[in-house]
Legacy VTK file of the C-alpha trace (Angstrom):
# vtk DataFile Version 3.0
C-alpha trace
ASCII
DATASET POLYDATA
POINTS 510 float
0.065 -0.027 0.103
1.466 3.287 -0.979
1.696 6.291 1.167
0.738 9.717 0.084
3.323 12.531 0.168
2.546 16.097 -0.334
5.076 18.655 -1.581
3.762 22.143 -2.634
3.887 23.538 -6.206
3.384 27.120 -5.429
5.976 29.685 -6.579
7.744 30.039 -3.113
8.250 26.313 -2.664
9.493 25.905 -6.194
11.945 28.842 -5.687
13.281 26.992 -2.619
13.803 23.702 -4.582
10.508 21.901 -4.283
10.771 20.436 -7.893
14.184 19.036 -7.186
12.939 17.706 -3.854
10.167 15.720 -5.658
12.695 14.092 -8.082
15.028 13.123 -5.240
12.253 11.605 -3.087
10.739 9.612 -6.033
14.174 8.308 -6.947
15.058 7.373 -3.301
11.721 5.633 -2.948
12.392 3.592 -6.146
15.890 2.726 -4.952
14.409 1.325 -1.658
11.512 -0.245 -3.298
8.957 1.883 -1.398
5.619 2.749 -2.979
4.454 6.369 -2.387
2.122 8.801 -4.177
3.375 12.353 -4.594
0.633 14.979 -4.610
1.696 18.634 -5.545
-0.468 20.663 -3.203
-0.656 24.284 -2.488
1.571 25.905 0.181
0.072 26.450 3.641
1.796 29.790 3.650
4.533 28.891 6.327
7.224 29.958 3.956
9.732 29.909 6.693
9.294 25.995 6.578
9.383 25.550 2.800
9.959 23.235 1.092
7.308 21.578 3.599
6.956 17.884 2.937
3.936 16.155 4.378
3.099 12.485 4.713
-0.314 10.943 5.133
-0.992 7.883 7.074
-3.566 6.711 9.816
-5.637 9.502 8.328
-3.194 12.020 9.756
-0.687 14.549 8.132
2.964 14.744 9.553
5.260 17.436 8.303
8.973 17.794 7.736
10.722 21.024 6.813
12.340 22.948 5.586
13.593 19.974 3.524
16.382 19.934 1.188
17.557 17.374 -1.522
20.602 16.573 0.613
18.258 15.718 3.531
16.435 13.057 1.634
18.667 9.923 2.308
18.514 10.548 5.952
14.723 11.102 5.995
14.408 7.554 4.525
16.875 6.162 6.842
14.692 7.494 9.718
11.553 5.607 8.445
10.222 7.995 5.896
7.427 8.186 4.488
5.997 6.316 7.723
6.731 7.130 11.343
9.859 9.124 11.065
12.602 10.109 13.519
14.520 13.115 11.934
15.566 16.505 13.207
13.367 18.110 10.543
10.231 16.238 11.736
7.518 18.712 12.856
5.063 16.163 14.051
1.246 16.526 13.228
0.852 19.611 10.858
-2.245 20.796 12.314
-0.430 20.966 15.719
2.407 23.320 14.589
1.834 26.261 16.710
2.386 28.762 14.030
-0.597 27.228 11.976
-2.656 26.276 15.031
-2.938 29.714 16.480
-4.471 31.217 13.192
-8.063 31.748 12.513
-8.202 30.567 8.795
-11.373 31.169 6.905
-10.242 32.320 3.523
-7.171 30.164 3.630
-8.756 27.100 5.500
-8.135 24.814 2.547
-4.694 26.067 1.420
-2.203 23.230 1.398
-4.746 20.389 1.845
-4.618 18.982 -1.615
-4.250 19.345 -5.383
-5.371 22.876 -6.140
-6.832 21.901 -9.450
-8.857 18.938 -8.448
-12.576 19.833 -8.244
-13.383 16.690 -6.251
-10.661 17.728 -3.619
-12.431 21.286 -3.589
-15.922 19.923 -3.115
-14.858 17.461 -0.442
-13.543 20.365 1.536
-16.744 22.381 1.332
-16.055 24.063 -1.978
-18.949 25.498 -4.132
-21.363 25.490 -1.009
-21.610 29.240 -1.085
-22.301 29.149 -4.914
-24.959 26.440 -4.433
-26.707 28.784 -1.759
-26.480 31.759 -3.944
-28.099 29.948 -6.881
-31.161 29.237 -4.597
-31.902 32.752 -3.331
-32.658 36.111 -5.005
-29.949 38.420 -6.221
-30.864 41.028 -3.741
-30.509 38.416 -0.931
-26.970 37.688 -2.039
-26.200 41.347 -1.765
-27.729 41.715 1.563
-25.707 38.873 3.062
-22.577 40.506 1.782
-23.596 43.857 3.245
-24.509 42.391 6.566
-21.303 40.498 6.815
-19.340 43.872 6.904
-16.916 42.715 4.340
-14.795 45.527 3.067
-12.426 45.434 0.070
-9.284 43.495 1.076
-7.253 45.197 -1.792
-6.391 48.244 0.316
-9.215 50.722 -0.212
-11.547 48.966 2.336
-14.685 50.155 0.622
-17.832 48.081 1.629
-18.090 45.248 -0.788
-21.806 45.012 -0.517
-22.483 48.683 -1.312
-20.439 48.227 -4.377
-22.430 45.139 -5.375
-25.648 46.970 -4.735
-24.696 49.702 -7.063
-24.089 47.467 -9.957
-27.184 45.478 -9.085
-29.355 48.619 -9.253
-27.821 50.049 -12.524
-29.775 48.677 -15.352
-27.753 47.439 -18.390
-27.994 44.547 -20.805
-24.357 43.725 -20.250
-22.451 43.717 -16.743
-18.851 42.605 -15.985
-17.168 41.091 -13.033
-13.326 42.087 -12.855
-10.842 40.618 -10.484
-7.725 42.781 -9.497
-5.077 40.213 -9.230
-2.280 42.623 -10.066
-0.800 42.216 -6.633
2.204 44.570 -6.613
2.786 46.065 -3.076
6.151 45.227 -1.545
5.951 42.147 0.846
2.587 40.982 -0.354
1.752 37.491 -1.745
-1.598 36.623 -0.316
-3.374 36.780 -3.712
-0.746 34.634 -5.344
-0.914 32.133 -2.509
-4.633 31.782 -2.906
-4.667 31.499 -6.620
-2.008 28.896 -6.470
-3.247 26.914 -3.488
-6.980 27.288 -3.896
-7.959 28.708 -7.209
-11.565 27.413 -7.284
-12.442 29.655 -4.439
-11.779 32.717 -6.491
-13.749 31.187 -9.487
-16.545 30.442 -7.029
-16.539 33.949 -5.449
-16.545 35.708 -8.818
-19.479 33.511 -10.003
-21.387 34.343 -6.896
-20.931 38.130 -7.786
-22.121 37.414 -11.295
-25.213 35.680 -10.016
-25.842 38.562 -7.494
-25.602 41.515 -10.066
-26.647 39.883 -13.301
-23.258 39.708 -14.970
-22.264 37.066 -17.659
-18.739 37.885 -18.319
-15.724 38.041 -15.913
-12.000 38.732 -16.265
-9.078 38.078 -13.830
-6.313 40.601 -14.394
-3.268 38.808 -13.212
0.155 40.220 -12.471
2.678 39.374 -15.252
5.267 38.145 -12.874
3.020 35.233 -11.714
3.480 32.485 -14.227
2.805 29.556 -11.946
-0.516 31.239 -10.910
-1.390 31.693 -14.720
-0.739 27.881 -15.237
-3.025 26.913 -12.256
-5.880 29.342 -12.886
-6.038 28.180 -16.522
-6.178 24.559 -15.510
-8.904 25.556 -12.794
-10.990 27.514 -15.159
-10.898 24.645 -17.756
-11.869 22.111 -14.965
-14.749 24.304 -13.698
-16.113 24.811 -17.189
-16.174 20.768 -17.699
-17.747 20.305 -14.479
-20.355 22.968 -15.266
-19.517 25.369 -12.381
-18.629 27.859 -15.127
-20.167 28.653 -18.585
-23.742 28.079 -19.665
-26.792 27.049 -17.371
-24.487 26.529 -14.349
-25.554 23.437 -12.343
-28.975 23.793 -14.279
-29.680 27.060 -12.620
-30.331 28.955 -15.872
-27.358 31.258 -14.980
-24.388 31.787 -17.478
-20.942 33.152 -16.634
-17.855 33.003 -18.628
-14.436 33.662 -16.924
-11.387 34.879 -18.882
-7.722 35.363 -17.763
-5.742 38.332 -18.894
-2.112 38.970 -18.003
-0.989 42.439 -16.612
0.995 45.163 -18.200
3.807 44.994 -15.547
2.920 48.442 -14.221
2.352 49.042 -10.470
-0.328 51.851 -11.280
-2.510 49.085 -12.965
-3.331 47.999 -9.548
-5.626 51.111 -9.325
-8.984 49.979 -10.509
-9.586 52.604 -13.369
-6.008 52.147 -14.668
-6.662 48.459 -14.644
-9.823 48.939 -16.674
-7.909 50.985 -19.273
-5.168 48.357 -19.631
-7.875 45.506 -19.885
-9.388 47.419 -22.723
-5.990 47.408 -24.370
-5.111 51.062 -23.619
-2.283 52.584 -21.734
-3.043 52.205 -18.029
-4.021 55.842 -17.043
-6.031 56.712 -13.994
-9.578 57.741 -14.981
-11.329 60.721 -13.457
-14.229 59.819 -11.094
-17.290 59.949 -11.310
-18.548 58.003 -12.926
-17.491 55.178 -10.795
-16.695 51.711 -12.352
-19.722 50.240 -10.719
-21.810 52.381 -13.040
-19.456 52.885 -15.973
-16.651 50.331 -15.699
-15.193 47.986 -18.323
-16.320 48.948 -21.804
-18.492 51.692 -20.103
-20.577 48.934 -18.594
-21.601 48.456 -14.861
-18.697 46.476 -13.399
-18.004 44.829 -10.072
-14.294 45.233 -9.245
-12.817 43.530 -6.365
-9.524 42.070 -5.034
-8.709 38.294 -5.095
-9.302 38.029 -1.392
-12.533 40.038 -1.336
-14.182 37.463 -3.781
-12.598 34.649 -1.870
-14.196 35.756 1.462
-17.600 35.941 -0.097
-17.677 32.176 -0.508
-17.485 31.913 3.320
-20.227 34.487 3.771
-22.567 32.568 1.548
-21.572 29.282 2.788
-21.811 29.917 6.517
-23.785 32.996 6.801
-23.232 36.641 7.199
-23.483 36.464 11.061
-20.741 33.719 11.232
-18.462 35.886 9.241
-19.277 39.146 11.067
-18.499 37.344 14.324
-14.910 37.667 13.632
-13.210 41.080 14.034
-13.595 44.355 15.872
-15.400 47.620 15.228
-16.020 48.284 11.544
-13.325 45.871 10.507
-15.096 42.531 10.338
-13.937 39.049 9.432
-10.405 37.977 9.155
-7.323 39.757 8.110
-4.560 38.058 6.000
-1.181 39.647 6.847
1.975 38.615 5.076
5.180 38.743 7.071
8.190 39.906 4.916
11.460 41.722 4.868
13.851 41.098 7.641
11.817 38.578 9.496
12.730 35.135 10.925
9.514 33.281 10.157
7.952 34.786 7.021
4.806 33.911 5.591
0.949 34.292 5.570
-0.937 34.688 8.749
-4.756 34.892 8.870
-6.412 36.161 12.085
-9.556 38.069 13.128
-8.991 41.889 12.820
-7.751 43.405 16.080
-4.714 41.797 17.036
-1.672 44.045 17.541
1.258 44.621 14.923
3.581 43.459 17.895
1.912 40.204 18.114
2.369 39.479 14.502
6.137 40.437 14.177
7.074 38.894 17.501
4.908 35.900 18.224
4.416 34.796 14.608
7.474 36.496 12.933
9.987 35.537 15.764
11.691 38.881 15.427
14.373 39.820 12.738
15.991 37.205 10.588
19.509 38.722 11.459
18.852 38.516 15.220
19.424 42.302 15.441
16.701 44.563 17.178
13.828 45.491 14.924
13.737 49.216 14.165
10.899 50.041 11.728
7.983 48.136 10.340
6.173 49.451 7.091
2.542 48.233 6.893
0.408 48.525 3.755
2.915 48.291 0.949
5.255 50.842 -0.508
2.887 53.877 0.106
2.351 52.789 3.884
3.923 54.576 6.731
7.072 53.430 8.564
6.070 52.647 12.233
8.674 52.957 15.156
8.689 50.548 17.991
6.414 53.022 20.084
3.576 52.234 17.656
3.816 48.464 17.411
0.884 48.093 19.851
-1.589 49.379 17.488
-4.490 47.220 16.628
-4.572 45.945 13.135
-7.741 47.261 11.909
-8.650 49.992 9.365
-9.658 52.746 11.843
-6.815 52.123 14.378
-4.099 52.538 11.771
-5.776 55.615 10.157
-5.756 57.209 13.705
-1.881 57.186 13.511
-1.661 58.336 9.813
-1.021 54.726 8.792
-2.841 52.278 6.581
-3.464 48.495 6.502
-3.601 48.328 2.717
-3.369 44.791 1.406
-1.804 43.617 4.587
1.724 43.479 3.670
4.185 43.842 6.723
7.909 44.515 6.001
10.303 44.505 8.836
13.575 46.362 9.139
16.449 45.907 11.670
18.458 48.492 13.300
20.880 48.753 10.344
18.368 50.482 8.062
18.933 53.957 6.946
15.400 55.549 7.038
16.455 58.649 5.177
17.097 56.304 2.243
13.733 54.557 2.754
12.047 57.870 2.500
13.879 58.655 -0.666
12.874 55.111 -2.015
9.117 56.068 -1.587
9.492 59.205 -3.818
11.645 57.466 -6.167
9.121 54.475 -6.449
6.402 57.057 -7.113
8.311 58.788 -9.732
9.167 55.575 -11.571
5.423 54.092 -11.166
3.431 57.146 -11.795
1.014 56.927 -14.839
1.922 60.694 -15.486
-1.748 61.946 -15.767
-1.629 64.586 -12.962
0.999 67.015 -12.173
1.392 66.517 -8.263
2.344 62.921 -8.756
4.326 63.123 -11.952
6.324 66.208 -11.096
6.140 66.132 -7.367
7.668 62.820 -6.897
10.685 63.916 -8.927
11.081 66.956 -7.009
10.758 65.058 -3.869
13.679 62.783 -4.527
15.787 66.079 -5.308
14.719 67.645 -2.166
15.552 64.765 0.092
18.940 64.336 -1.556
19.509 67.959 -0.524
18.390 67.533 3.236
20.646 64.434 3.456
23.558 66.348 1.974
22.822 69.262 4.582
22.151 71.760 1.748
20.108 74.414 3.370
18.529 71.551 5.474
15.930 73.628 7.436
14.435 75.207 4.375
14.299 72.093 2.394
12.450 70.211 5.178
9.879 72.893 5.029
9.792 72.568 1.145
9.550 68.874 1.517
6.558 69.220 3.914
4.758 71.667 1.434
5.415 69.355 -1.431
3.890 66.506 0.501
0.856 68.510 1.261
0.383 69.382 -2.446
0.728 65.590 -3.334
-1.771 64.615 -0.745
-4.381 67.168 -1.616
-3.910 67.383 -5.388
-3.116 63.899 -6.818
-5.715 62.065 -8.836
-5.388 58.802 -7.286
-3.717 57.150 -4.312
-0.438 56.790 -6.025
0.563 60.339 -5.486
-1.756 60.833 -2.584
-0.202 58.337 -0.253
3.469 58.541 -1.218
4.008 61.340 1.442
2.827 58.931 4.273
6.105 56.944 4.359
8.207 60.072 3.835
6.547 62.050 6.530
6.568 59.033 8.881
10.441 58.704 8.231
11.083 62.321 9.001
8.744 62.365 12.102
10.076 59.150 13.951
13.523 58.786 12.458
14.623 62.344 11.939
18.261 61.488 13.017
18.958 59.427 9.939
18.373 62.697 7.833
21.133 64.372 9.681
24.050 62.058 9.578
LINES 1 511
510 0 1 2 3 4 5 6 7 8 9 10 11 12 13 14 15 16 17 18 19 20 21 22 23 24 25 26 27 28 29 30 31 32 33 34 35 36 37 38 39 40 41 42 43 44 45 46 47 48 49 50 51 52 53 54 55 56 57 58 59 60 61 62 63 64 65 66 67 68 69 70 71 72 73 74 75 76 77 78 79 80 81 82 83 84 85 86 87 88 89 90 91 92 93 94 95 96 97 98 99 100 101 102 103 104 105 106 107 108 109 110 111 112 113 114 115 116 117 118 119 120 121 122 123 124 125 126 127 128 129 130 131 132 133 134 135 136 137 138 139 140 141 142 143 144 145 146 147 148 149 150 151 152 153 154 155 156 157 158 159 160 161 162 163 164 165 166 167 168 169 170 171 172 173 174 175 176 177 178 179 180 181 182 183 184 185 186 187 188 189 190 191 192 193 194 195 196 197 198 199 200 201 202 203 204 205 206 207 208 209 210 211 212 213 214 215 216 217 218 219 220 221 222 223 224 225 226 227 228 229 230 231 232 233 234 235 236 237 238 239 240 241 242 243 244 245 246 247 248 249 250 251 252 253 254 255 256 257 258 259 260 261 262 263 264 265 266 267 268 269 270 271 272 273 274 275 276 277 278 279 280 281 282 283 284 285 286 287 288 289 290 291 292 293 294 295 296 297 298 299 300 301 302 303 304 305 306 307 308 309 310 311 312 313 314 315 316 317 318 319 320 321 322 323 324 325 326 327 328 329 330 331 332 333 334 335 336 337 338 339 340 341 342 343 344 345 346 347 348 349 350 351 352 353 354 355 356 357 358 359 360 361 362 363 364 365 366 367 368 369 370 371 372 373 374 375 376 377 378 379 380 381 382 383 384 385 386 387 388 389 390 391 392 393 394 395 396 397 398 399 400 401 402 403 404 405 406 407 408 409 410 411 412 413 414 415 416 417 418 419 420 421 422 423 424 425 426 427 428 429 430 431 432 433 434 435 436 437 438 439 440 441 442 443 444 445 446 447 448 449 450 451 452 453 454 455 456 457 458 459 460 461 462 463 464 465 466 467 468 469 470 471 472 473 474 475 476 477 478 479 480 481 482 483 484 485 486 487 488 489 490 491 492 493 494 495 496 497 498 499 500 501 502 503 504 505 506 507 508 509
């Protein structure tokens, strides 16, 4: 009787040698006449343990990691793939403290099986939300999403149900569903992980949205740097069509929905929803003036639901288990769970899903384990390249939208990037302005010109060229960018700059 062995096929695991590890384990098993079945699952998001190898016997999963090719012979000597004694043994995977302490809703299936197997997805509760949606009125679906308190997980945090209500109430013969999968913030990978580990959940969420608002066509706008996600999504879409979870007359409901995959243009600005729509239409990605909102005039001028990967994924839980169940997680106006991504100079990097309300310190110390270098942590950037740099005095802030806004920070897409005490925060402030200068679409003057001037002014401050006057000039420039920029690209760039000046002023005077 063969033993099942799970080795992830996601981008991170592959980058750390998972493909070579599969070949080594198969070859070693053949040499020892051991029967085993290798399943390429999705990652559980514990990237500090990748490649994470799991074996299944007696109905339980046992983990080993991080495993390299050189470890394979000793693993087998210790009894692998059965009851194994080895320094890399982690015991029962479900008992690993880093995973056990999480509250996983959106990522509860991640890593449990073959991500492109419909049978596996259904056996783990997949499509229960869509089945529920097909049995109730469109308004009832939208009401459930509104009642859940779900807000956009892409960064803007706009109430998802309100957006859907607008599209539902806007009459038109053609409506669209568009998923923003152009994940570009530094330190973020949750969208990619979900698409590579549980792609049917995204498909299900987008189909629920289509049923809710009366759309028949959908598009996933995928970041161009995600080739593995592309491969998995294409396979999952084809499988869903074959099994009639997509296409014509879905599961005999009379509802039709076609889903298409499009590859992004490699521009950060195309993560902004209106710029993304222009790119999807084959144009240069430029930010549009609002109004009209995309919910009224979006793709091809038609009413369009635009949400992030994690927003669509969360909807499946809301419909399957009820709005009250989902709303029971979280705090204040931040309901449900938050998926944070620990990156940068961090000992235990990866994806952590918890209810809103836990502190930043809990995440970086209890889950992250401190800096990878072992040096004291000095600054943490939350919310991507446009997020503020937070000093140690602010790490006890609760991770919810309002608490972070109160200290002039933002949660964004949940990216957390850690820096130790060797960081030069003046250079980090300069990087924020330079990033904006490079990635600006160029449509509005405050962003296009202000960011270039910002780099120059910071350089003069660092060089002690009339420092006091240039500090005032930089503050005025930041004010202009905040008040005058067309979108968040220019409007948020001053946040990391100002936070560096406020909390790490000494770095500008070396």
